[in-house]
C-alpha positions, -999 to +999 in steps of 0.1 A: -681+423-429-686+450-411-700+469-433-728+446-429-756+467-411-768+437-391-732+428-378-733+459-369-762+460-349-757+425-332-724+438-321-737+472-310-764+460-294-740+431-274-715+459-263-743+482-251-760+452-230-731+442-219-715+473-204-747+477-181-740+436-167-703+434-165-702+469-142-736+453-122-716+424-120-679+432-112-692+468-093-724+467-083-730+425-074-698+421-059-691+453-044-726+456-026-723+422-012-685+424+001-686+460+009-720+470+015-733+440+030-701+425+047-707+394+029-683+364+040-668+337+014-697+319+026-725+350+017-702+354-017-706+319-025-745+313-018-751+347-042-731+331-069-745+296-067-778+312-066-773+330-101-752+295-112-783+277-105-804+304-120-785+308-153-783+271-158-821+269-161-820+300-182-791+280-206-813+249-214-844+268-217-828+295-239-815+272-267-848+254-273-864+291-281-839+298-302-842+270-321-879+272-323-878+312-327-848+324-333-820+343-317-833+375-330-867+372-306-853+355-280-828+384-277-850+413-278-879+390-251-849+386-232-837+424-225-868+436-223-877+411-196-839+420-178-854+457-169-878+451-142-856+425-124-824+446-125-842+477-111-852+450-086-816+449-073-815+484-059-844+467-032-819+438-021-804+453+011-796+417+028-776+386+020-809+371+017-825+395-005-793+394-025-798+359-033-829+362-043-826+388-065-793+378-081-813+344-093-841+363-107-815+383-128-795+352-140-828+333-149-837+360-173-801+372-181-792+341-191-814+337-222-798+371-236-765+360-231-772+319-249-792+342-282-761+363-284-740+333-288-761+319-313-764+345-334-734+339-356-744+311-380-779+328-381-757+357-399-738+337-423-735+299-433-696+309-444-672+292-419-642+320-426-670+347-420-685+326-391-649+326-371-648+367-376-683+374-369-679+355-333-646+372-331-664+407-337-693+396-312-669+383-283-644+418-287-681+437-283-685+416-252-649+423-243-646+461-253-678+463-223-658+446-202-631+477-203-663+503-203-686+486-179-667+481-146-648+519-155-683+530-153-692+511-128-667+524-105-671+560-112-713+556-107-702+540-074-681+570-060-708+598-072-740+581-072-737+549-053-739+515-062-774+508-064-773+534-095-752+509-115-782+481-118-804+513-132-776+513-157-779+479-164-816+482-171-813+514-194-785+495-213-808+462-218-836+487-233-809+504-257-800+470-267-831+457-276-844+487-299-809+483-318-816+446-324-852+452-337-846+457-373-823+425-378-825+399-403-819+366-394-811+341-423-838+305-417-813+277-406-822+240-412-852+233-391-862+198-375-893+179-380-917+194-349-950+173-350-956+160-318-926+170-301-923+189-270-901+215-254-883+189-229-880+162-259-861+190-274-837+193-245-829+164-244-823+157-284-797+189-278-782+170-250-782+135-264-765+150-300-738+169-281-724+140-260-727+114-291-709+136-313-670+128-301-661+169-312-686+185-293-682+161-264-644+173-266-647+211-267-676+210-242-658+195-211-627+217-223-647+247-221-660+242-190-628+235-173-619+272-177-653+282-159-644+254-130-616+282-123-642+315-131-666+295-100-636+300-073-632+335-085-668+345-083-670+329-044-628+348-036-621+375-058-636+402-041-621+394-008-588+387-024-589+430-032-607+434+002-582+415+025-555+407+002-551+440-015-568+461+011-582+483-013-619+502-019-646+486-042-644+511-068-608+491-074-629+462-087-642+481-113-608+500-123-587+465-122-612+447-141-612+474-171-580+469-176-585+433-175-611+439-204-585+460-225-562+422-225-594+402-236-601+429-264-566+421-278-572+384-273-598+384-295-583+405-323-555+379-324-580+351-323-592+365-350-562+366-370-551+330-364-540+313-397-561+281-403-532+255-388-539+269-354-576+266-356-574+237-336-584+213-307-547+213-299-546+252-298-574+252-277-558+229-249-531+253-248-548+282-241-572+267-215-540+250-199-523+287-200-554+301-178-533+288-150-504+308-154-524+337-162-539+330-125-508+326-112-497+359-123-529+377-114-536+362-077-500+354-069-489+385-052-505+415-026-491+441-049-516+458-070-494+470-098-485+438-103-523+424-101-526+448-132-509+440-157-509+403-146-548+408-154-539+425-187-520+390-199-547+370-188-569+388-204-552+380-234-554+344-230-592+344-225-596+370-255-578+346-278-594+312-261-630+320-262-638+331-300-622+303-313-636+272-285-675+291-299-667+290-337-652+251-330-685+245-316-703+260-340-689+244-369-694+208-355-730+220-353-761+209-374-779+240-380-816+227-367-794+223-336-777+254-332-791+270-304-799+242-279-758+230-286-751+266-274-775+260-249-755+223-239-725+249-236-739+270-213-752+246-193-718+228-191-705+262-181-729+270-152-723+234-138-684+238-134-693+274-126-711+260-092-690+232-085-661+249-067-688+272-049-694+241-028-657+242-015-646+273-023-651+289+010-637+256+029-605+261+011-603+295+022-611+288+058-586+262+056-556+278+038-570+317+030-582+334+001-547+337-016-533+304-013-569+287-025-566+308-061-535+298-066-542+260-060-573+266-083-555+275-112-529+247-111-556+219-110-572+235-143-537+238-159-529+197-151-570+188-162-566+209-192-532+193-204-544+160-199-568+165-234-539+168-255-535+137-266-571+138-275-568+167-294-542+154-313-563+127-327-591+149-329-567+173-355-555+141-377-592+140-387-608+153-409-647+161-404-660+169-438-697+172-432-715+182-397-734+147-390-772+149-385-791+137-357-796+097-359-761+093-379-729+084-375-702+113-361-671+110-389-647+120-362-647+082-349-640+068-381-606+051-385-599+074-416-575+101-408-551+125-429-516+136-413-509+169-395 
């Protein structure tokens, strides 16, 4: 499969683009806000909220665009639009200007992510290959998670934090050029006569919520983003106030976190068929609470490093499996919109904690608040296990088309 030139190009473009993206987020935005502009928890929450709202809008629109055009065109256009916006981050020198600049960054950057997340079904119709391609794409993202923050750390101590945003713009340009020769297969297309963008968007939400399986995977996956949302507002403060380290440490530790992510994608791609189940996903989501506790339950940097790699292993195993389960339960003609709905779910879940994370930090402290968030998500995830067992006992041989019953609601089942 790796011999497929189109797969190599998509994976390579993802890797290069995310090098700049991970450096910009974990070192550029967080570092500039927390260390250069001395942001409080409220200021960081405002910046992350702006990013989340913009990403929510971008995800919804991008899903429709992918179904109308294809992920290759959306990816190229998104990467090119991203270049001037990334360079604009250099001129954000106050918290309010950072909020505006980050909003624009999310607005043009999220369609790129939605397009790449939708790409695998446009390269194969084989479910086994689909899982592996998703693993390669996720692996490229996580490999960039290793390289990007480390490069960001080097740029911080040599050029300065703003140099990271120049890197982000450059990697987007390279990624766009790499994807230009890619050939995508034509998926089933819906009749669009008389339809418009908002109607198509509504159809994507209606189908996603109407499918028992999709609804389960979308909500389950969103739980992890509740935890990520809390970390978006408080993790830089954990490094600054609890660990007492310099901003470049964010880059080095998150690079090692990425090592765990890459290892997890390798494990995910080799999971036997009997473990590619809803129950496995529930367990992996619940294990995020353990990763969280290990990561922020101490003020010793060496422990944080090892714990970060362990937590990365859990997330890296979970993410490709979740995406594949969503895709194999999605009709081809709605692949982009359902991916967009998944992204919207993630962004909403990411936004929710930003409303109360600063209040928790003020009342209990940064470190206890992060621990509590992990415990909360773990308990919620375990509540999904009974439904996961029911879904695993049903066999959905055909993905239902829009307007037809969802086979997973039928009483017929097979033993597991």
